[in-house]
C-alpha angles and dihedrals in degrees: 000000000000110000092172092063092046090047093063091057095047096040112230102200118221114252092000126143131198119252120199130210128198130194123218113241107262123214112283132223112289089242095061121079107241091198090056090051088056092045094246106104111125098177121106110205098025121191091223127072121274093194127137090203096087123181113274093244093061117104120207133180108302125232118251111273129196115240119180120213093249094059141284125310096029104089139056114303125238124196144169123265113304089016091173086076096045116123127249119259125238127241095359092287102142092187097069123072120204092213112048123221117252135205087262087078091066126071118239106249090202091054091049087054090047099245109093108135098187097079113181090356092067110109093211131080119278094197138098092224144023120214141077103228101065138037141200112252106178145353115218112201128187112090114106096205138028121316108244102174141022127186135175104184116216111270093007125127091205128085118210126206132179129200145192085248088078097251139113116211124202115206126199109232091206097055104020089230127131105249099183141012118203116198109210095178091226139074114276107227101179147345137217136163136201123182108317093342125101116191123199120193115215138158109304095346149056119222116212123197128185104213092196102055101015096241115153134190137184108220109204134186100089128120117216131341119346105230102179142007137193137178123218140147091008091304134113116221123196125187114211135195093251090067098255128120112217118210131201126183125210110263139171127322090258093048108022096169119055117180120237125196111289121251112243132187109093114100095207138029121316108231104167137041135173136168129218142136093016090304136111114213121200129191124198148189084249086075095244137110120217124203116212128191107238093213101045097024088223123140107248100177143008116214117211120185110099120090098203140030114324097229104179142010131200133183114214115178106303094342133090116213121198134180133196146182085255086084096250139114111204126199114208122200133183121259124216088268092055099250122123127246136168111274097172138009124201119198130212130188091238140039115278121233108181145004134204133168137208143138124272125229091281096049096257117142114251130189119212112209121188114202136194091248090076094260138112115212121204117211130185112228140266094008096048089226107168113245100178149313136247119209127206138180090237138012117304106221101165127063126174133173129203139184120284096043094293124143134173136211127198123192135195093261090064096256116145114196128192121213136174140191117248129232095033120180112258091248089063096040090059090061094051112115113244094245093056092052097050107036 
């Protein structure tokens, strides 16, 4: 996936930010129930129309549209779900949609909770997702509190999940059943895996398990909860709530984890880490991102731009993508001097909790974006064209991708859901675990 090449065709403008326009809902045709349009009609039958096929002269609330500072039509495009089918706009006014949105584009919160009594008469979606290119394969239930980590080690037939309830569950990919529950007697803050090693971040420690030979280690030296972990350049990095990043290098068989000097600089807890281009990137509650040289372990740049907690980081080709509770996703690109600066900013209506990236069934890069409003939005890069939405009863705070077009979501109720992209090439379908093909 070459975002740089795609970027030149779409036209990411340096130092640009997206501006969004909204239309007020104009009066509708007398024959259409205005309460139904707003999702509030309680009459059945109702003497006004409950019909999504509104007259063409009716204006409804417009979708958010991207508008660069230097004028329309020059920046990345943003669209509603299934934007490939969206209508053209008249007179160059990018704020007015020819086809209005309807209540069917919102999920029924009563249905999500399992108590909608309207059935087929409900004007809202009775579906856990919206989109045609992916599907839900399985729901794995068992955790009593929020899912905080998901891992599918390469070549393994077992899926691992950790939770705030202090347990790790091991799921059989052939049956979809939970084979084992490990009680760690402490809140699981994060997960990561590398080769045969599974790392579990907990208060004041990291637990390391070798899933091939069964060896286990407690890696000490941390202070407080471990919020995030990453592996790079044969080193394990752990971000803790005191603002430090602890580092261990691979050692001997007898002592596989040797501590290196901690990385200091953040003034508050480190909640996100990622590795790419010989750099370690760290995001913090202090609203900054720090860039560390993987060879010298020195901080080479501090990125300032977010106005709230930097919740998640993602490296995609030569770009760094960050998200924050300030409701923005920022794309950082390198200048001629080698430093990073914001080249594009995408705005949401809600704070953003997590990011993950993968390719769809056709090989196009897609960004998964979990928001505070209990949804995950899927955007095609680099245009940020919306490809679909996932709805949940509670916030989804954990996203994880896997080979074969699989991806996983974990919410704060403890629900772990398995998804996959449709129309995968045969080479990817052959790597799909049996459970994910048949559920």
